[in-house]
N, C-alpha and C positions, 0 to 999 in steps of 0.2 A: 504493500499499500504505499502511494507516494503523495506527497502531503505539498511538493515544491509546486508553488504557482506555473503552469505551464509558458514555455519558453515564448511562446507568440504572444500569450497575455501580458508577460513580463514586459515585449519588444513595446506592446499599445502605450500599456504605463509608460514607457521612459519615452516614446514618441510624445504623448501627451502632456508629460511636463516639460518637454522641451518646447515645443507649441504652445502651450499657456505662457512659460516664460516671457517667449519671444513677442507673443502676438495679442495675448488678452490680458497678463497682469499691467502691462502697460495704460492699456484702455480703460481698466478698472481704474488706475491712478490718476488719471485723466478726470474722472467720475466721481470723486471720493465722495460726494456728497449723499448716493445709494448706499454705501457702505460703512460708513461712519456713526456717529449716533442720530443722524438726521434722514437716518435710511427708509424709515416708515414713511417719516413726510417727504421726502422727496420723491417717493415713488409713488405716491397716492395724490390723484386728484379729488381733491376733497370736495371743490366745488362742482363733479360730477359724481355724485351720490356714491365715492369713495372706489372708483376704479383706477386702475394702472394709469400712472400718467403717461403723457404721448412720449416724453422726453426718456421715461425708464423704456418703456415697449420698442424705444427707437434703439436704444443701445443693445438691449437681449437681440434685438433682431441683425445687429451690427455682429454680436457675437456668434449668432449662429450662423451669420455668412462665413465670418473668417472660419469658423470651425467646419463649416461644410466644403469649401475652397480648399482647405489642407486635408480633408480626406476621412474627418473624423466623426461629424454629425450624424451621416447614414450607418456607422458602424454595425447597428443591430438590425438593420434592414436587409432585405432578400438581396441579391446579385440583380438582380432583375429592376430593382429599384436604385440601383447607384452604392448598396449598403457592401459590408463584408460577413453578412450573415453570422451574428457574430452572437454566441450559446449564452444559457442562462449562466453558465459559471462565469464568462468571461463579463458578461454587463454585472454580476453580483461584484467580482474583484474591483470593475471600475469605477463603480458606483461607491463601493465603501471608499478606494483611494482618493475620490475629487471629494466624498463630503468630510474624510479626514484634515484635508486642506482648511477645511473653516469656512467662514462666510465668504465670496467673493463671485466675480463674475464669469469664473470657470465652470458653476455647478449653484446654481440658486436655487434652493428646493422648494422655495414660496410658491413658486410657479412651474416647477417641473422643467426649468430651465436650464440646459447643461451642454457644454462643448460636445457630449456622447448622447445622442438625443433617444429618448425614449418615448415613441411615437405608436402606442397603441391603438389608436384609431387609423392608424395607417396602415399597420397588420390587420387590421379589421376588413377593410375596404380591399386591401390586395387578395386578402384570402377568398371573401364573400362577394363581394362588388361583381357588377356586371361589367364585361368588356367598357360600356358606356359610361360607367362612372368611375372605374379607373383611370381612364382617360378625364374625364371633370374633375376629379378631386385629387387623383396623389401627388401629383409633381407639386402642385398647389399650398398643398396641406404640407409637404415637407420645406417648403421655401418659405410660406408664410404669407404667400398671396391669397390662401383661404384659410378661413379656421373654422372647424365642427366640433359646435358644444358636445356635450353628454346630459341628455335628459331622462333622467332615470328617475329618482328620487322626488316623491310625492310629499304635502304637507302631511298625510295620513299616513305615509308608509315609507319605511328607508330601507333597511333590511330586507324587509317583507315584500320584495318586488314582486310576487305572484299574485297579492292583493291591489297592486294598483289601479287607481280608479280610471286614469286616463283612457278615454274609447276612441275607436275610428271606426267607420261604418263607411261602406260600398255607397256613392250616389254617382249612377252611370258609369263612366270608364276610371271617375276620381274617386278619392279616401276623404272623407270629411274629420277631421279631429278634432275633441272637446276634451279640454282638462287641464291641469295646473301641474306644474313642478316646480321645486325644491332645489336650492343649491345645485343649480343647473350650470354646471363649470363652463367658464371659456365664453358665456355670453356676452362680454363688454365689447367685444370686437368681433364675434364670430359672424361667418355668412350664412351658415347651416346649423342647425341644431339636429343630432342624434334622437328622437321621441321615441319613447316604447308604448304603444299602446294597446291594449285589448281588443282583439277584433273578432275573437270566438273563446268559447268555453268559459269556466266558471270562475269566480275570485277563490285563488289557493292554488290554480293547476299550472304550472307551467307552460304547458302549451297555450296558444291560442294569444299569445303576444307576440307584435308584429313591430319592427322599427322601421322608423322612416326617417328617412333625410329631409329635412324640411328647411327652404329657405325661411331666414330670420327677418326677412322684408315682405313674407305671405300675408295676406288681410287677415286678420283676427288674431295674428301672431303680436303677442305683447311682455314686455316686462316691465311690470307695475314698479319694480325696487331692485335691489341689490343687496346683499345682505352683508351689514357691516360685521366682520369676524376679528377673533382672538388675534389674529396677526393681519395686518392692512398690506397692501390694499386688498380689495376684494374682486373676483369674478364670477362670483357664485348669486346669480339670480333667481328671483320669482318670478317663473313662468305661466301667463294666462294663455290657453288658447281657445278660441272660440270660432268655430267652424270653418278652423283651417284648410283649406282643401288643398291636393298635392296630386299630380296624377300618379298610376298604378307603379310606373318606376321606377317613385321614391320609395321604393321598398328595397331595404337593405337584406340580401340574403332571402330567406322565403319567407310569406305570408306564416304566422301564428310559431315562428321560430327565434323571435327577436332573442330570447333569453340565453339563447345558444352563444349569442353574440357578447352579451353582458357578461358572461362565463368563460370565454375563449382565453380571453387572455389572463385572465385574474390571478395565476398561479407564476405568473411571470413580473406582472407588476404587483405582485406582494412579495416575491423573494426579490427584486430588487429595491423596494421600499425597505426592507426589511436590512438591506448590506447597508444604506444610506444609512440607516437608524446606528448601525454599529459603526460606520465609518465617524459619524459625529458624536457617537459617546467617546471613542477612540480619542477624539479632538480633544473634547472637553478634560479627558483625564489628563490629557499629555501637557496641557495649560494650566490645568491646578497644579499639579505635581513639581512643576516649570516654576510657578509661582510660590507655591511652597518652600522651597529650597533657596529663594532670593528673601522671602519677606521674613522681618527680623520681628519677632514680638518678644518681651521681658527678656531681652539679649542674646535671643538663640532662635534659629530658624524654626520658622512655621512647620515645615517638614520634619520636626524632631519629636512633635506632639502626636501621641497616637492615636489620639482624637480626630487627628488631620488625614493618618497614615490608614488606619483601620478601612474605614470610608472606601477612598480611593483605591486601597487592594482589594476588598471585595468586588467593586464597580469592575477594574482592571481585568480579575478572573471571569466573573459575569459577561463580559465582551468577549473574551479568549472563546469561552464553551460557545456562545450565540454566534460567534462568526465563525465558527467549525461545522456547527450545526446548519448554518444559511450554505457555506460551500458544499456542504455534502448535499442539500437537499437541492442546489442547483445542477451539481451534477447528476443526479439522477433524474431531473427533469430534461437535462442534454439528452436523455437517453428514452424520454417519450414516457416514462413511469410517472404519469402523471398522477393518476388515480393509486395506484401505492404509496406516493408520499403525499396525499393530500393533507394528512392531519400534520407530517413536519413541515408544509409550507406555514399552515397556522401558527404552532407552534414557533416556528423563527421569525415569523412577520407579528406577533402579540408581543414574544418577551422583546426582541429588538426594540420595538415602538415605545415600549414601560423603560425599556432601558436605556433610551434617546434622551427623555424625559427625568429619569433619576439622576442622570450624570449631567447635564446642566443644570439641573436644580442643586447638587452637590457642589458642582464649577463657580456658582452663585455663592453658596454659601462660603466656602475655603476660600475665597475672595473676598468675604466681607462685606463692606458696603458699597465699595466700588464694582464691585461683582453685580450689585443689582441696580446700579445705573446701565445706561445704555452707552456710555464709553466702550464696556464690552459687550461682544457678541451673545451672552448667552441667554439674556432673558427672551433675545428675538428669537435663539435656537429652541429654547422650551418651547414658545407658542408655537412655532409651526410644528414640531412633531409631536404636540401634544392633538392634534388634530389627526394624526397618524394612525394616533386609539380608537378615532373610529371611521374616519375613511376605510375605503378597500375592506371593509368589514369589521363593525367592531369588536373588540379584544373577547367582547362575551360571547358573540358569535362563532369566534376561533376556538373558544375553550369548549363550548358544545360541540362542536363538531370534533375536536380531541377526542371528549369522554363520548359521544358517540362510536367513535371507532374504537376506543380503549375497552369499553364495557358489552360492546358489540350489538347495538342499535343500529348501528349504518356500517357502508364500506365493507372493505374483506374480511372483518371479524364478526359479519353479520351470522 
C-alpha cells in the first residue's frame, strides 16, 4: 500500500504553485481591499441587495481567464471540453493544497472560485444534455459568458427534495412552471436557472421530478430578494415562478428523472468540499502554532502552555485522520465504487466540515483579541465553512446515512 502522492498530481501542485506566484499573487496584491479587513465590504454591493460588487466579480473573472489560459482551470473537465479529466483523488489533493494556503485570489471558497475549477453543472450538461444544449451552454459556462443557477431547495423543503412543491404541467408543446425556490444559487447574474419541478407522481416519490433550463428573463420568473447570509456577499436568491412558460427542449436529461441530476455528482462535490475543509484546518493550525511560538506572555512563549498545546495537538491529529479518509474515499470513487463508499463520503464530509469550524474557532482563541478582529482571516474562514455543515446535505443527514449503513437499514448491509 503506497501513500505517496502520485507523481502526476505532485507535478500539478508544483505547476500550480509556480503559476499562482507568477500570475495570481501579484494580481491579488494589486487588489488588497478584497482580502484584508475590508474584504466583505469591498466584495459586496450593499445598495444592490447585498450581491457581489462588479469590481469583485471582474477580478474573479480575470483570475479564471488567466488560469484557463495557463491550462489549469479546466483540469477536472473531460478532455472533450479542453480539460485533463482530473480524477477525484487529484481534485481532493489539489483542493486541500489550495485551501491550506489560506485566503487568496487563488481559491476563494466563498463562491467556489478557484484556479482549478469545480464545475458540477458543466459536467451535468456534458453528461446529460442534448447536443443542442451542449452547444448552447458548455463553453459559455466555462468562460463565464453564461451562468446557470441551481434551483432545488424550497421554502418548505430542503433536504427532502422529493416533497418539493414546484410543479410543471404540459400546455400544448410547452411546459408551464409554478412554485418558489429558496437559496437559489448564482441568481445574482445567472442567464438561466436549473429549476426542479414535479411533473408526475406523488409527494415523496423520487421519480416524477423534472429539471428545466429556464431563462431568468422569462415572463413570470421573479427574484423578490436575496438572502443576506452569515458570509456576504450573497448570491442566494428567493425565486418566484408564476406561469413561467418554457419549450419541451428546456428539459435537461429525461422527463421525471430530474433527481438523478441532483445526485449525479454529489459524491464528487462532497469529497472535494471535505478536502477544502481539511486544507483550511491545516492552515488554521499552522498559523496558530506559529503565533504561539512567537507570542510571549508572562515572560515565556505561549507555545509552552499545555492549554495551547493540547487543543492544537488534538486538532492536528484529527486533521491527519480525516485527511487520510478523504484520500482513501476519493481513491475509491476513481474506481467507480460509488455506492460501496457512500457512507464514507458522508463520514469525510461531515467530519471535515466540522473540523474546519473547530480549527477556525481555536485559531481565534489562540490569537486572543487580535484573532477576533477582521485583521486576521479566521472569522471569515469560520463563517464560510459554517455553511458547509448545512449545504451539500446537513451533517445530520450524513450521520443518518452512515447509521443506515451501519445498522443495516440501507445500503450494502441491508
